[in-house]
CHARMM-style PDB file with segment names, atoms N, HN, CA, C and O in Angstrom:
ATOM      1  N   UNK     1     115.222 108.387  84.757  1.00  0.00      PROA
ATOM      2  CA  UNK     1     114.382 109.370  84.119  1.00  0.00      PROA
ATOM      3  C   UNK     1     113.049 108.742  83.750  1.00  0.00      PROA
ATOM      4  O   UNK     1     112.978 107.601  83.293  1.00  0.00      PROA
ATOM      5  N   UNK     2     112.011 109.508  83.957  1.00  0.00      PROA
ATOM      6  HN  UNK     2     112.068 110.435  84.328  1.00  0.00      PROA
ATOM      7  CA  UNK     2     110.666 109.086  83.595  1.00  0.00      PROA
ATOM      8  C   UNK     2     110.079 110.167  82.699  1.00  0.00      PROA
ATOM      9  O   UNK     2     110.028 111.332  83.094  1.00  0.00      PROA
ATOM     10  N   UNK     3     109.638 109.805  81.510  1.00  0.00      PROA
ATOM     11  HN  UNK     3     109.680 108.858  81.190  1.00  0.00      PROA
ATOM     12  CA  UNK     3     109.123 110.764  80.554  1.00  0.00      PROA
ATOM     13  C   UNK     3     107.614 110.639  80.408  1.00  0.00      PROA
ATOM     14  O   UNK     3     107.074 109.536  80.309  1.00  0.00      PROA
ATOM     15  N   UNK     4     106.945 111.778  80.396  1.00  0.00      PROA
ATOM     16  HN  UNK     4     107.383 112.674  80.476  1.00  0.00      PROA
ATOM     17  CA  UNK     4     105.510 111.866  80.174  1.00  0.00      PROA
ATOM     18  C   UNK     4     105.269 112.906  79.095  1.00  0.00      PROA
ATOM     19  O   UNK     4     106.221 113.538  78.638  1.00  0.00      PROA
ATOM     20  N   UNK     5     104.034 113.101  78.678  1.00  0.00      PROA
ATOM     21  HN  UNK     5     103.261 112.588  79.049  1.00  0.00      PROA
ATOM     22  CA  UNK     5     103.735 114.044  77.596  1.00  0.00      PROA
ATOM     23  C   UNK     5     104.279 115.446  77.868  1.00  0.00      PROA
ATOM     24  O   UNK     5     104.899 116.042  76.987  1.00  0.00      PROA
ATOM     25  N   UNK     6     104.060 115.982  79.065  1.00  0.00      PROA
ATOM     26  HN  UNK     6     103.556 115.498  79.780  1.00  0.00      PROA
ATOM     27  CA  UNK     6     104.496 117.343  79.366  1.00  0.00      PROA
ATOM     28  C   UNK     6     105.346 117.420  80.626  1.00  0.00      PROA
ATOM     29  O   UNK     6     105.416 118.461  81.278  1.00  0.00      PROA
ATOM     30  N   UNK     7     105.992 116.303  80.963  1.00  0.00      PROA
ATOM     31  HN  UNK     7     105.935 115.457  80.433  1.00  0.00      PROA
ATOM     32  CA  UNK     7     106.758 116.254  82.195  1.00  0.00      PROA
ATOM     33  C   UNK     7     107.886 115.232  82.082  1.00  0.00      PROA
ATOM     34  O   UNK     7     107.724 114.173  81.474  1.00  0.00      PROA
ATOM     35  N   UNK     8     109.016 115.561  82.668  1.00  0.00      PROA
ATOM     36  HN  UNK     8     109.148 116.421  83.161  1.00  0.00      PROA
ATOM     37  CA  UNK     8     110.133 114.624  82.761  1.00  0.00      PROA
ATOM     38  C   UNK     8     110.620 114.643  84.202  1.00  0.00      PROA
ATOM     39  O   UNK     8     110.902 115.713  84.742  1.00  0.00      PROA
ATOM     40  N   UNK     9     110.723 113.469  84.840  1.00  0.00      PROA
ATOM     41  HN  UNK     9     110.494 112.600  84.401  1.00  0.00      PROA
ATOM     42  CA  UNK     9     111.189 113.360  86.216  1.00  0.00      PROA
ATOM     43  C   UNK     9     112.586 112.751  86.199  1.00  0.00      PROA
ATOM     44  O   UNK     9     112.801 111.683  85.625  1.00  0.00      PROA
ATOM     45  N   UNK    10     113.534 113.443  86.835  1.00  0.00      PROA
ATOM     46  HN  UNK    10     113.359 114.311  87.301  1.00  0.00      PROA
ATOM     47  CA  UNK    10     114.916 112.976  86.895  1.00  0.00      PROA
ATOM     48  C   UNK    10     115.303 112.883  88.369  1.00  0.00      PROA
ATOM     49  O   UNK    10     115.083 113.823  89.131  1.00  0.00      PROA
ATOM     50  N   UNK    11     115.878 111.752  88.767  1.00  0.00      PROA
ATOM     51  HN  UNK    11     116.056 110.988  88.147  1.00  0.00      PROA
ATOM     52  CA  UNK    11     116.307 111.608  90.163  1.00  0.00      PROA
ATOM     53  C   UNK    11     117.546 110.710  90.224  1.00  0.00      PROA
ATOM     54  O   UNK    11     117.840 109.960  89.294  1.00  0.00      PROA
ATOM     55  N   UNK    12     118.258 110.811  91.345  1.00  0.00      PROA
ATOM     56  HN  UNK    12     118.018 111.421  92.101  1.00  0.00      PROA
ATOM     57  CA  UNK    12     119.408 109.943  91.573  1.00  0.00      PROA
ATOM     58  C   UNK    12     118.943 108.514  91.812  1.00  0.00      PROA
ATOM     59  O   UNK    12     117.777 108.272  92.122  1.00  0.00      PROA
ATOM     60  N   UNK    13     119.843 107.596  91.667  1.00  0.00      PROA
ATOM     61  HN  UNK    13     120.790 107.793  91.415  1.00  0.00      PROA
ATOM     62  CA  UNK    13     119.551 106.205  92.001  1.00  0.00      PROA
ATOM     63  C   UNK    13     119.450 106.069  93.512  1.00  0.00      PROA
ATOM     64  O   UNK    13     120.089 106.823  94.246  1.00  0.00      PROA
ATOM     65  N   UNK    14     118.660 105.125  93.979  1.00  0.00      PROA
ATOM     66  HN  UNK    14     118.141 104.513  93.383  1.00  0.00      PROA
ATOM     67  CA  UNK    14     118.567 104.937  95.429  1.00  0.00      PROA
ATOM     68  C   UNK    14     119.879 104.400  96.000  1.00  0.00      PROA
ATOM     69  O   UNK    14     120.633 103.711  95.313  1.00  0.00      PROA
ATOM     70  N   UNK    15     120.140 104.730  97.275  1.00  0.00      PROA
ATOM     71  HN  UNK    15     119.528 105.290  97.833  1.00  0.00      PROA
ATOM     72  CA  UNK    15     121.336 104.193  97.941  1.00  0.00      PROA
ATOM     73  C   UNK    15     121.018 102.870  98.629  1.00  0.00      PROA
ATOM     74  O   UNK    15     121.928 102.143  99.026  1.00  0.00      PROA
ATOM     75  N   UNK    16     119.721 102.551  98.772  1.00  0.00      PROA
ATOM     76  HN  UNK    16     118.982 103.141  98.449  1.00  0.00      PROA
ATOM     77  CA  UNK    16     119.290 101.273  99.340  1.00  0.00      PROA
ATOM     78  C   UNK    16     118.098 100.788  98.539  1.00  0.00      PROA
ATOM     79  O   UNK    16     117.158 101.544  98.293  1.00  0.00      PROA
ATOM     80  N   UNK    17     118.134  99.543  98.137  1.00  0.00      PROA
ATOM     81  HN  UNK    17     118.897  98.928  98.337  1.00  0.00      PROA
ATOM     82  CA  UNK    17     117.050  98.931  97.368  1.00  0.00      PROA
ATOM     83  C   UNK    17     117.019  97.464  97.766  1.00  0.00      PROA
ATOM     84  O   UNK    17     117.944  96.716  97.448  1.00  0.00      PROA
ATOM     85  N   UNK    18     115.955  97.040  98.466  1.00  0.00      PROA
ATOM     86  HN  UNK    18     115.204  97.647  98.724  1.00  0.00      PROA
ATOM     87  CA  UNK    18     115.913  95.673  98.977  1.00  0.00      PROA
ATOM     88  C   UNK    18     114.677  94.928  98.480  1.00  0.00      PROA
ATOM     89  O   UNK    18     113.607  95.510  98.297  1.00  0.00      PROA
ATOM     90  N   UNK    19     114.854  93.633  98.270  1.00  0.00      PROA
ATOM     91  HN  UNK    19     115.723  93.161  98.419  1.00  0.00      PROA
ATOM     92  CA  UNK    19     113.798  92.778  97.743  1.00  0.00      PROA
ATOM     93  C   UNK    19     113.680  91.525  98.595  1.00  0.00      PROA
ATOM     94  O   UNK    19     114.607  91.164  99.320  1.00  0.00      PROA
ATOM     95  N   UNK    20     112.519  90.860  98.502  1.00  0.00      PROA
ATOM     96  HN  UNK    20     111.765  91.154  97.913  1.00  0.00      PROA
ATOM     97  CA  UNK    20     112.354  89.575  99.171  1.00  0.00      PROA
ATOM     98  C   UNK    20     112.797  88.461  98.230  1.00  0.00      PROA
ATOM     99  O   UNK    20     113.334  88.729  97.156  1.00  0.00      PROA
ATOM    100  N   UNK    21     112.573  87.218  98.630  1.00  0.00      PROA
ATOM    101  HN  UNK    21     112.136  87.000  99.503  1.00  0.00      PROA
ATOM    102  CA  UNK    21     113.016  86.065  97.826  1.00  0.00      PROA
ATOM    103  C   UNK    21     112.266  85.928  96.506  1.00  0.00      PROA
ATOM    104  O   UNK    21     112.704  85.193  95.621  1.00  0.00      PROA
ATOM    105  N   UNK    22     111.133  86.631  96.360  1.00  0.00      PROA
ATOM    106  HN  UNK    22     110.777  87.229  97.078  1.00  0.00      PROA
ATOM    107  CA  UNK    22     110.368  86.609  95.100  1.00  0.00      PROA
ATOM    108  C   UNK    22     110.628  87.864  94.268  1.00  0.00      PROA
ATOM    109  O   UNK    22     109.879  88.153  93.335  1.00  0.00      PROA
ATOM    110  N   UNK    23     111.685  88.612  94.598  1.00  0.00      PROA
ATOM    111  HN  UNK    23     112.294  88.377  95.355  1.00  0.00      PROA
ATOM    112  CA  UNK    23     112.081  89.847  93.921  1.00  0.00      PROA
ATOM    113  C   UNK    23     111.014  90.927  93.976  1.00  0.00      PROA
ATOM    114  O   UNK    23     110.866  91.712  93.039  1.00  0.00      PROA
ATOM    115  N   UNK    24     110.268  90.967  95.080  1.00  0.00      PROA
ATOM    116  HN  UNK    24     110.388  90.329  95.841  1.00  0.00      PROA
ATOM    117  CA  UNK    24     109.300  92.038  95.334  1.00  0.00      PROA
ATOM    118  C   UNK    24     109.938  93.004  96.322  1.00  0.00      PROA
ATOM    119  O   UNK    24     110.694  92.590  97.200  1.00  0.00      PROA
ATOM    120  N   UNK    25     109.632  94.301  96.177  1.00  0.00      PROA
ATOM    121  HN  UNK    25     109.018  94.637  95.464  1.00  0.00      PROA
ATOM    122  CA  UNK    25     110.169  95.281  97.120  1.00  0.00      PROA
ATOM    123  C   UNK    25     109.802  94.879  98.538  1.00  0.00      PROA
ATOM    124  O   UNK    25     108.643  94.584  98.830  1.00  0.00      PROA
ATOM    125  N   UNK    26     110.803  94.869  99.422  1.00  0.00      PROA
ATOM    126  HN  UNK    26     111.745  95.108  99.185  1.00  0.00      PROA
ATOM    127  CA  UNK    26     110.545  94.460 100.797  1.00  0.00      PROA
ATOM    128  C   UNK    26     111.647  94.953 101.708  1.00  0.00      PROA
ATOM    129  O   UNK    26     112.833  94.802 101.413  1.00  0.00      PROA
ATOM    130  N   UNK    27     111.240  95.545 102.822  1.00  0.00      PROA
ATOM    131  HN  UNK    27     110.276  95.668 103.062  1.00  0.00      PROA
ATOM    132  CA  UNK    27     112.186  95.947 103.855  1.00  0.00      PROA
ATOM    133  C   UNK    27     111.654  95.505 105.201  1.00  0.00      PROA
ATOM    134  O   UNK    27     110.565  95.917 105.602  1.00  0.00      PROA
ATOM    135  N   UNK    28     112.388  94.688 105.893  1.00  0.00      PROA
ATOM    136  HN  UNK    28     113.273  94.353 105.568  1.00  0.00      PROA
ATOM    137  CA  UNK    28     111.988  94.197 107.216  1.00  0.00      PROA
ATOM    138  C   UNK    28     112.418  95.224 108.261  1.00  0.00      PROA
ATOM    139  O   UNK    28     113.597  95.301 108.607  1.00  0.00      PROA
ATOM    140  N   UNK    29     111.470  96.012 108.763  1.00  0.00      PROA
ATOM    141  HN  UNK    29     110.512  95.950 108.482  1.00  0.00      PROA
ATOM    142  CA  UNK    29     111.714  97.069 109.749  1.00  0.00      PROA
ATOM    143  C   UNK    29     112.689  98.133 109.251  1.00  0.00      PROA
ATOM    144  O   UNK    29     113.363  98.787 110.046  1.00  0.00      PROA
ATOM    145  N   UNK    30     112.760  98.302 107.935  1.00  0.00      PROA
ATOM    146  HN  UNK    30     112.212  97.771 107.288  1.00  0.00      PROA
ATOM    147  CA  UNK    30     113.583  99.350 107.326  1.00  0.00      PROA
ATOM    148  C   UNK    30     112.963  99.683 105.969  1.00  0.00      PROA
ATOM    149  O   UNK    30     112.127  98.926 105.475  1.00  0.00      PROA
ATOM    150  N   UNK    31     113.353 100.788 105.368  1.00  0.00      PROA
ATOM    151  HN  UNK    31     114.032 101.403 105.770  1.00  0.00      PROA
ATOM    152  CA  UNK    31     112.802 101.122 104.048  1.00  0.00      PROA
ATOM    153  C   UNK    31     113.217 100.103 102.990  1.00  0.00      PROA
ATOM    154  O   UNK    31     114.301  99.525 103.062  1.00  0.00      PROA
ATOM    155  N   UNK    32     112.355  99.895 102.022  1.00  0.00      PROA
ATOM    156  HN  UNK    32     111.474 100.365 101.963  1.00  0.00      PROA
ATOM    157  CA  UNK    32     112.704  99.055 100.877  1.00  0.00      PROA
ATOM    158  C   UNK    32     113.520  99.870  99.872  1.00  0.00      PROA
ATOM    159  O   UNK    32     114.364  99.329  99.158  1.00  0.00      PROA
ATOM    160  N   UNK    33     113.257 101.176  99.828  1.00  0.00      PROA
ATOM    161  HN  UNK    33     112.571 101.615 100.408  1.00  0.00      PROA
ATOM    162  CA  UNK    33     114.011 102.091  98.964  1.00  0.00      PROA
ATOM    163  C   UNK    33     114.374 103.319  99.792  1.00  0.00      PROA
ATOM    164  O   UNK    33     113.529 103.881 100.488  1.00  0.00      PROA
ATOM    165  N   UNK    34     115.639 103.730  99.710  1.00  0.00      PROA
ATOM    166  HN  UNK    34     116.326 103.273  99.145  1.00  0.00      PROA
ATOM    167  CA  UNK    34     116.071 104.948 100.396  1.00  0.00      PROA
ATOM    168  C   UNK    34     116.995 105.723  99.467  1.00  0.00      PROA
ATOM    169  O   UNK    34     117.845 105.146  98.789  1.00  0.00      PROA
ATOM    170  N   UNK    35     116.813 107.039  99.447  1.00  0.00      PROA
ATOM    171  HN  UNK    35     116.122 107.507  99.998  1.00  0.00      PROA
ATOM    172  CA  UNK    35     117.656 107.921  98.654  1.00  0.00      PROA
ATOM    173  C   UNK    35     118.592 108.700  99.569  1.00  0.00      PROA
ATOM    174  O   UNK    35     118.341 108.813 100.769  1.00  0.00      PROA
ATOM    175  N   UNK    36     119.664 109.234  99.009  1.00  0.00      PROA
ATOM    176  HN  UNK    36     119.869 109.142  98.034  1.00  0.00      PROA
ATOM    177  CA  UNK    36     120.687 109.948  99.773  1.00  0.00      PROA
ATOM    178  C   UNK    36     120.094 111.118 100.552  1.00  0.00      PROA
ATOM    179  O   UNK    36     120.554 111.416 101.654  1.00  0.00      PROA
ATOM    180  N   UNK    37     119.087 111.782 100.002  1.00  0.00      PROA
ATOM    181  HN  UNK    37     118.713 111.540  99.107  1.00  0.00      PROA
ATOM    182  CA  UNK    37     118.499 112.944 100.676  1.00  0.00      PROA
ATOM    183  C   UNK    37     117.583 112.560 101.837  1.00  0.00      PROA
ATOM    184  O   UNK    37     117.026 113.438 102.496  1.00  0.00      PROA
ATOM    185  N   UNK    38     117.418 111.249 102.100  1.00  0.00      PROA
ATOM    186  HN  UNK    38     117.870 110.535 101.565  1.00  0.00      PROA
ATOM    187  CA  UNK    38     116.610 110.803 103.219  1.00  0.00      PROA
ATOM    188  C   UNK    38     115.213 110.335 102.846  1.00  0.00      PROA
ATOM    189  O   UNK    38     114.526 109.736 103.673  1.00  0.00      PROA
ATOM    190  N   UNK    39     114.780 110.596 101.619  1.00  0.00      PROA
ATOM    191  HN  UNK    39     115.338 111.083 100.947  1.00  0.00      PROA
ATOM    192  CA  UNK    39     113.459 110.146 101.191  1.00  0.00      PROA
ATOM    193  C   UNK    39     113.452 108.618 101.160  1.00  0.00      PROA
ATOM    194  O   UNK    39     114.376 107.995 100.635  1.00  0.00      PROA
ATOM    195  N   UNK    40     112.401 108.021 101.727  1.00  0.00      PROA
ATOM    196  HN  UNK    40     111.651 108.527 102.153  1.00  0.00      PROA
ATOM    197  CA  UNK    40     112.318 106.568 101.816  1.00  0.00      PROA
ATOM    198  C   UNK    40     110.950 106.068 101.396  1.00  0.00      PROA
ATOM    199  O   UNK    40     109.949 106.775 101.508  1.00  0.00      PROA
ATOM    200  N   UNK    41     110.925 104.839 100.911  1.00  0.00      PROA
ATOM    201  HN  UNK    41     111.739 104.264 100.819  1.00  0.00      PROA
ATOM    202  CA  UNK    41     109.686 104.152 100.559  1.00  0.00      PROA
ATOM    203  C   UNK    41     109.683 102.835 101.313  1.00  0.00      PROA
ATOM    204  O   UNK    41     110.643 102.067 101.246  1.00  0.00      PROA
ATOM    205  N   UNK    42     108.608 102.583 102.024  1.00  0.00      PROA
ATOM    206  HN  UNK    42     107.828 103.208 102.079  1.00  0.00      PROA
ATOM    207  CA  UNK    42     108.474 101.331 102.772  1.00  0.00      PROA
ATOM    208  C   UNK    42     107.567 100.387 102.005  1.00  0.00      PROA
ATOM    209  O   UNK    42     106.553 100.807 101.448  1.00  0.00      PROA
ATOM    210  N   UNK    43     107.928  99.120 101.976  1.00  0.00      PROA
ATOM    211  HN  UNK    43     108.752  98.779 102.429  1.00  0.00      PROA
ATOM    212  CA  UNK    43     107.131  98.106 101.288  1.00  0.00      PROA
ATOM    213  C   UNK    43     107.303  96.773 101.994  1.00  0.00      PROA
ATOM    214  O   UNK    43     108.352  96.479 102.567  1.00  0.00      PROA
ATOM    215  N   UNK    44     106.249  95.979 101.935  1.00  0.00      PROA
ATOM    216  HN  UNK    44     105.397  96.218 101.469  1.00  0.00      PROA
ATOM    217  CA  UNK    44     106.288  94.637 102.504  1.00  0.00      PROA
ATOM    218  C   UNK    44     105.829  93.654 101.445  1.00  0.00      PROA
ATOM    219  O   UNK    44     104.654  93.638 101.078  1.00  0.00      PROA
ATOM    220  N   UNK    45     106.736  92.843 100.956  1.00  0.00      PROA
ATOM    221  HN  UNK    45     107.690  92.856 101.254  1.00  0.00      PROA
ATOM    222  CA  UNK    45     106.450  91.833  99.925  1.00  0.00      PROA
ATOM    223  C   UNK    45     105.720  92.439  98.733  1.00  0.00      PROA
ATOM    224  O   UNK    45     104.740  91.874  98.246  1.00  0.00      PROA
ATOM    225  N   UNK    46     106.203  93.600  98.261  1.00  0.00      PROA
ATOM    226  HN  UNK    46     106.998  94.058  98.657  1.00  0.00      PROA
ATOM    227  CA  UNK    46     105.663  94.238  97.072  1.00  0.00      PROA
ATOM    228  C   UNK    46     104.506  95.189  97.304  1.00  0.00      PROA
ATOM    229  O   UNK    46     104.060  95.847  96.364  1.00  0.00      PROA
ATOM    230  N   UNK    47     104.010  95.282  98.518  1.00  0.00      PROA
ATOM    231  HN  UNK    47     104.371  94.748  99.282  1.00  0.00      PROA
ATOM    232  CA  UNK    47     102.895  96.182  98.835  1.00  0.00      PROA
ATOM    233  C   UNK    47     103.456  97.439  99.501  1.00  0.00      PROA
ATOM    234  O   UNK    47     104.100  97.360 100.547  1.00  0.00      PROA
ATOM    235  N   UNK    48     103.207  98.604  98.885  1.00  0.00      PROA
ATOM    236  HN  UNK    48     102.684  98.669  98.035  1.00  0.00      PROA
ATOM    237  CA  UNK    48     103.685  99.859  99.449  1.00  0.00      PROA
ATOM    238  C   UNK    48     102.959 100.167 100.747  1.00  0.00      PROA
ATOM    239  O   UNK    48     101.749  99.965 100.857  1.00  0.00      PROA
ATOM    240  N   UNK    49     103.703 100.657 101.723  1.00  0.00      PROA
ATOM    241  HN  UNK    49     104.686 100.821 101.633  1.00  0.00      PROA
ATOM    242  CA  UNK    49     103.143 101.025 103.025  1.00  0.00      PROA
ATOM    243  C   UNK    49     103.205 102.531 103.131  1.00  0.00      PROA
ATOM    244  O   UNK    49     104.273 103.132 103.020  1.00  0.00      PROA
ATOM    245  N   UNK    50     102.040 103.142 103.350  1.00  0.00      PROA
ATOM    246  HN  UNK    50     101.172 102.653 103.440  1.00  0.00      PROA
ATOM    247  CA  UNK    50     101.986 104.611 103.439  1.00  0.00      PROA
ATOM    248  C   UNK    50     101.858 105.076 104.855  1.00  0.00      PROA
ATOM    249  OT1 UNK    50     101.800 106.280 105.106  1.00  0.00      PROA
TER     250      UNK     50
END
């Protein structure tokens, strides 16, 4: 859950969450974060890839 002044965001935990050796978000040719519904976030050594 994320709370803001006039907004609250609630979501499930990711089913995939990967990090590099420095504990930065990182996925080698795969998402660094993936949710059950298919939404994914790609990152390379902590830098988000859009």
